[in-house]
N, C-alpha and C positions, 0 to 999 in steps of 0.2 A: 609127740606121744611115742614111745617105742612100742613094740609088741609085747604084750603081757599074756602069761598064760590064764586062760579061762576055762571054767565049766559050763556045762549047758546053761542057757539061760532061756527066757521066754522073752523076745522083743515087746516093747510097750505098743499100745494100739497106733493105727497110723493117725496122722492128723484128718480131721473132718474135711470133706472138700471145701474149698474156699477159704480155709484157714489162713489167716495173714501171717507171713514169714516171720513177723516179729512178736507172733502170739505166744506167751507163756504156755498155752494150752498145746502148742505144737512140741515144746521139748520133750524128749532129747532129739527129736527128729529136727533137722534143718532145711531149708529150703535151697534147692539147687537153682531152680527158675519156677515160674509159675506152674503149680500142678506137680512138680516133681520134687520128691523129697527123699533125703538120706538119713540113714541112722549109723553112725559111726561104730563099727565092730572093733576095730584094731588098726594100729598102724598110725602112720602119718601122712601129711598131704601127698607125698610123692610115692609111697609105698603104703597101700591101705586095703582093707576090706570093709565093705559097706552093705546094707540093704538098701534097695532103691526103691521107692513106692512111686507109681504114677497114677494120679488120681483118674477116674472113669473118663475116657474119652480126651485125655490130655494129648496133644499134638506139639511136635518140635517145629521149628520154622521149616519153611520147604526147602530147605538146602540139605544136602548130605553133610555128615558129621565127620571130622577128622580130629585126631589129637597126635601128642607127641610121645605117648606112653603105651605099654602093652595093657590091653584091656581084657579080662575075661568075665563073661556074663553068664549066670544060669537062671532059668525061669523057674519061679517057686509057686505063682498063683497068678491067674489071669492070662492075657495074651497082649502082644505088641504087634501091630502091622507095619512090615516094612512097605512105604509107600513107592519106593523104587522099584522093588521086586515084585510087589503086589502079593506078599505072601505073609501070613500070620504065624507067629512063633509062641507056643505056650509052654505049659508045665514040662521041666525036664529037658528043653531045649538048650543048647550051650553054643557060645560064640567065644572065639580066640581072635583078638584084633591086634595086629603090631602097627606100631605108630605108621600114621599116614594112610591107613586103609579108610576108604570111604564107606560109610554105612549110614542107613537113614534116607530121608527122614522118616518118622515113626508117629503113629497115633495108638494110644491104650485103647483097649476093648471097654465094653459098657462097665465091666467089673473092676477095671484098673489093671495094674501090673504090678507084681513085686517080683524083684530080681536080687540075686546075690552077685555083687559085682567086686572084682579084685583088680586092683591098679598097682602096677610094677613098673619102675623106671627102665627105659629101654638101655640094654647095654651098649658099649660103644660099638660102632659097626652095625647095629641092627637097624633097617630101614623098613 
């Protein structure tokens, strides 16, 4: 899917906590992993914009996360606690992560966490 022009829209409701990843009721959200869902807004697998919903108290594995792409994140609802830093981030917090940057592990707040996430391929020579 390439980038397409869109006017304002309201996203569909989040999947209910514990919804099966293959449940028709979850669509158009798709499961990234247990308790973490994405709604594809635009782009393709390498260059995309998504809403990412973490169900209440969802936690990542106890290892820092790294990836090969540039990631920008802005919090829209709830909070996420960085277990390495011992800090929680909430509405309005922003992160810009270059490829290879270690971050996390995380746990979502009691209300969950909604983020806008933008993924961009790393240009040659960016580390």
